[in-house]
C-alpha positions in Angstrom: 22.9 16.7 7.1 25.0 14.4 9.4 24.6 15.0 12.9 22.3 17.1 12.6 19.0 15.3 11.3 16.2 15.8 8.4 16.4 19.0 6.3 13.9 20.6 6.6 12.6 19.6 3.1 12.4 16.1 4.4 10.4 17.2 7.6 7.7 18.9 5.5 7.2 16.5 3.2 6.2 13.6 5.5 4.0 16.2 7.2 2.2 16.4 4.0 2.2 13.1 3.1 0.8 11.9 6.8 -1.9 14.9 6.5 -3.0 13.5 2.9 -3.2 9.9 3.9 -5.1 11.9 7.5 -7.6 13.2 4.9 -8.3 10.2 2.9 -9.3 8.4 6.1 -11.7 11.0 6.8 -13.3 11.1 3.3 -13.5 7.4 3.4 -15.1 7.4 6.6 -17.8 10.4 5.2 -18.5 7.2 2.2 -18.4 4.8 4.0 -21.3 3.4 2.8 -20.7 2.4 -0.4 -17.6 -0.3 0.9 -17.8 -3.6 1.9 -17.1 -2.8 5.5 -14.0 -5.5 5.6 -12.4 -3.4 2.8 -13.4 -0.4 5.0 -11.8 -1.6 7.9 -8.5 -2.8 6.2 -7.9 0.5 4.1 -8.0 2.7 6.8 -5.9 0.4 8.6 -3.3 0.6 6.1 -3.6 4.7 5.8 -3.8 4.7 9.8 -0.2 3.0 9.9 1.1 4.5 7.3 0.3 8.4 8.4 2.0 6.9 11.9 5.5 5.6 9.9 5.5 8.8 7.9 5.0 10.3 11.6 7.7 8.8 12.7 10.2 9.1 10.0 10.1 13.3 10.8 12.2 11.8 14.1 15.0 9.9 13.5 18.8 11.3 13.4 20.4 7.9 12.9 19.2 5.7 10.1 19.6 2.9 13.2 17.1 4.9 15.8 13.8 3.4 17.0 12.0 6.0 15.1 13.1 4.7 12.1 12.9 1.2 12.6 9.3 1.6 13.7 9.0 3.6 10.9 9.4 0.7 8.7 7.9 -2.0 10.6 4.8 0.3 10.2 5.2 0.2 6.5 5.5 -2.8 6.0 2.1 -3.3 8.7 0.7 -1.0 6.2 1.6 -3.0 3.2 -0.1 -6.2 4.6 -3.1 -4.6 5.4 -3.1 -3.6 1.4 -2.5 -7.3 0.3 -5.5 -8.3 2.7 -7.7 -5.9 1.0 -6.9 -6.3 -2.8 -5.2 -10.3 -2.9 -7.8 -11.7 -0.1 -10.6 -10.3 -0.6 -11.0 -8.8 -4.0 -9.2 -12.0 -5.9 -10.0 -14.9 -3.7 -13.7 -14.3 -1.7 -15.4 -13.9 -5.3 -14.1 -16.9 -6.7 
């Protein structure tokens, strides 16, 4: 909403996404023995930076605010970690 900030639906949605990502971290930590340690590390980093980005998205009022820019930067970092797992580790290392 211009001048007042985000709607309640947007904020609640971001909190639900963050909670889901954090729950995924907990589940992965419990089942970490079934994963390669390097893959585990990058997936945890991807989920953590994505959860932090989602939380930052709940604070912005203006699209040029610090929290919005920082949230998008964290999203890019999260996608980089996903790239590392999918491309570099799972596709390049086996060959």
